[in-house]
C-alpha positions as CSV (number, residue, x, y, z in Angstrom):
1,M,53.8,81.3,8.5
2,K,56.3,78.7,9.2
3,E,54.5,78.2,12.2
4,E,51.3,78.3,10.3
5,D,52.1,75.4,8.2
6,S,53.9,73.8,11.5
7,N,50.6,74.1,13.2
8,N,48.5,72.1,10.5
9,E,50.9,69.1,10.3
10,L,51.1,69.0,13.6
11,E,46.7,68.8,13.3
12,I,47.7,66.4,10.5
13,D,49.6,64.3,12.1
14,R,47.2,64.1,15.8
15,N,44.1,63.4,12.9
16,S,46.0,60.6,10.8
17,K,47.1,58.8,14.0
18,G,43.8,59.4,15.8
19,D,42.8,58.0,12.2
20,N,45.1,55.0,12.6
21,D,43.6,54.7,16.6
22,T,40.3,53.8,14.9
23,Q,41.2,52.1,12.7
24,D,42.9,49.5,15.1
25,T,39.4,49.8,16.9
26,T,37.0,49.1,13.7
27,T,39.4,46.1,13.5
28,D,39.3,44.7,15.7
29,T,35.5,45.0,16.3
30,E,35.3,43.0,13.1
31,S,37.7,40.7,14.0
32,E,35.3,39.5,16.6
33,I,32.4,39.7,14.6
34,I,33.3,37.5,12.1
35,A,34.8,35.1,14.2
36,G,31.8,35.1,16.2
37,D,30.0,35.1,12.8
38,K,32.0,32.4,12.0
39,E,30.6,30.3,15.1
40,K,27.5,30.7,14.6
41,L,27.6,28.9,10.5
42,S,29.4,26.4,12.3
43,L,26.9,25.8,14.4
44,C,24.4,26.0,11.8
45,E,26.5,24.0,9.9
46,D,26.1,21.3,12.6
47,K,22.2,21.5,13.2
48,L,21.6,21.1,9.4
49,Q,23.6,18.0,9.2
50,R,22.4,16.6,12.4
51,V,18.3,17.5,10.9
52,L,18.8,16.0,6.9
53,A,21.0,12.9,9.2
54,D,17.5,12.6,10.8
55,Y,15.3,13.0,8.0
56,Q,17.3,10.6,5.5
57,N,16.7,7.8,8.6
58,L,13.0,9.2,8.9
59,E,12.5,8.9,5.4
60,R,14.4,4.7,5.4
61,R,11.3,4.1,8.1
62,S,9.2,5.1,6.7
63,K,9.9,3.2,3.2
64,N,10.6,0.2,5.9
65,E,7.3,0.4,7.5
66,V,5.4,1.0,3.8
67,S,6.9,-2.1,2.4
68,Q,6.0,-4.0,4.9
69,K,2.5,-2.8,4.7
70,V,2.5,-3.5,1.1
71,T,4.0,-7.1,2.2
72,L,1.2,-7.7,4.8
73,K,-1.7,-6.6,2.4
74,I,-0.3,-8.6,-0.7
75,N,0.0,-11.8,1.8
76,Q,-3.8,-11.6,3.6
77,I,-5.1,-11.0,-0.2
78,I,-2.9,-14.5,-1.4
79,L,-3.9,-16.3,1.8
80,S,-7.5,-15.4,0.2
81,F,-7.1,-16.3,-3.0
82,L,-5.1,-19.5,-1.6
83,G,-8.5,-20.2,0.4
84,I,-9.8,-20.6,-2.7
85,Y,-7.9,-22.1,-5.2
86,E,-8.1,-25.2,-2.7
87,D,-11.8,-25.2,-2.7
88,F,-11.2,-26.2,-6.4
89,I,-8.8,-28.6,-5.6
90,R,-11.4,-30.3,-3.3
91,A,-14.6,-29.6,-5.7
92,K,-12.2,-31.0,-8.6
93,S,-11.6,-34.5,-6.2
94,A,-15.4,-34.4,-6.0
95,I,-16.3,-34.2,-9.1
96,K,-13.9,-36.6,-10.1
97,R,-15.4,-38.8,-7.9
98,D,-18.5,-39.4,-9.8
99,D,-16.9,-40.0,-13.0
100,I,-17.9,-35.5,-14.3
101,N,-16.2,-34.9,-16.6
102,T,-13.6,-32.1,-14.4
103,E,-11.9,-29.9,-18.1
104,G,-13.2,-27.2,-17.6
105,L,-12.6,-27.1,-13.4
106,D,-8.6,-28.1,-14.9
107,G,-8.5,-24.8,-16.4
108,V,-9.3,-22.5,-14.4
109,I,-7.4,-25.2,-11.6
110,K,-3.9,-24.3,-14.0
111,K,-5.0,-20.9,-14.0
112,M,-4.6,-20.3,-10.8
113,E,-1.7,-22.2,-10.3
114,S,0.2,-20.3,-13.1
115,L,-1.3,-16.8,-11.0
116,L,0.8,-18.5,-8.0
117,S,4.0,-19.4,-10.0
118,E,3.8,-16.1,-11.7
119,N,4.1,-14.5,-7.8
120,N,6.7,-17.2,-6.7
121,I,4.3,-18.3,-4.5
122,K,5.0,-21.8,-3.4
123,P,3.8,-24.5,-1.8
124,I,6.0,-26.2,0.7
125,D,6.9,-29.8,0.7
126,A,6.3,-31.3,4.2
127,I,5.9,-35.4,4.0
128,G,9.0,-37.4,4.2
129,E,11.1,-33.9,5.7
130,I,12.5,-33.6,9.1
131,F,10.2,-31.4,11.1
132,D,10.8,-27.5,11.0
133,P,8.5,-24.8,13.0
134,K,9.4,-21.9,10.9
135,L,8.0,-24.1,7.6
136,H,5.3,-26.5,9.5
137,E,3.1,-26.8,12.1
138,A,2.2,-30.0,14.1
139,V,-0.9,-30.9,15.0
140,S,-0.7,-34.2,16.2
141,T,2.3,-37.1,16.5
142,I,2.4,-40.8,15.3
143,N,4.1,-43.4,16.5
144,D,6.3,-45.1,14.6
145,D,9.5,-46.9,16.0
146,S,10.4,-46.9,11.2
147,L,10.8,-43.4,11.0
148,D,13.5,-40.4,12.6
149,E,12.0,-38.8,15.5
150,G,10.1,-35.7,13.7
151,T,10.0,-36.8,10.0
152,I,6.5,-36.0,8.6
153,T,4.3,-38.4,7.9
154,Q,1.0,-36.7,6.9
155,E,-0.1,-33.1,5.7
156,V,-3.3,-31.3,6.9
157,A,-3.5,-28.8,5.1
158,K,-0.9,-27.5,2.5
159,G,1.6,-24.6,3.7
160,Y,3.1,-22.0,1.2
161,I,6.0,-20.1,0.4
162,S,7.1,-16.4,-0.8
163,F,10.2,-15.6,-0.7
164,Q,11.7,-16.2,2.3
165,D,8.5,-15.8,3.5
166,V,5.8,-18.3,5.0
167,I,2.2,-17.5,4.2
168,R,1.3,-20.0,5.8
169,P,2.5,-22.7,7.7
170,S,2.2,-26.9,6.9
171,K,-0.3,-28.8,9.4
172,V,1.3,-31.7,9.6
173,I,1.2,-34.7,11.7
174,V,4.6,-35.9,12.8
175,S,6.5,-38.6,14.0
176,K,7.7,-39.7,17.5
177,K,9.5,-42.7,18.7
178,N,7.6,-44.9,21.5
179,K,9.6,-44.2,25.1
180,E,11.0,-47.5,25.6
181,E,10.3,-47.9,29.8
């Protein structure tokens, strides 16, 4: 019996050794799989961060484009409104010359001016200022040695500004000095 017991122990030892070998092999395989999965996860995280950054950039650009289009459309509407406003002012001047009461027209013009003011639309001051191509459009020049070069002597058409944006530049006549020959 002792021999049988001893054979059984040997077999158990072999089995347990075999199990260890299997465990070592399994552990190595699992480690390789885990390492591969970690690498894939890292790549996916990188891609996700890039996609998120691209999306945020796209969203920012889209907002800017929409804002610019809205501002452009508003400025076009304001330009049309300014034409009507100036027509009312010219009509008032023509009616006043004929000594006709302009109270009703004055009320309408005041409301228009109030609307412009509420929307931060301001006329550009031009007469007596030095010509600035960002704010003014020179339609003519006049020789005048008594003024500094580039001084605006006359305003042909009023210009308007909204915040920092020029909606319409002032059309002006600018002085220049006679060139002595």
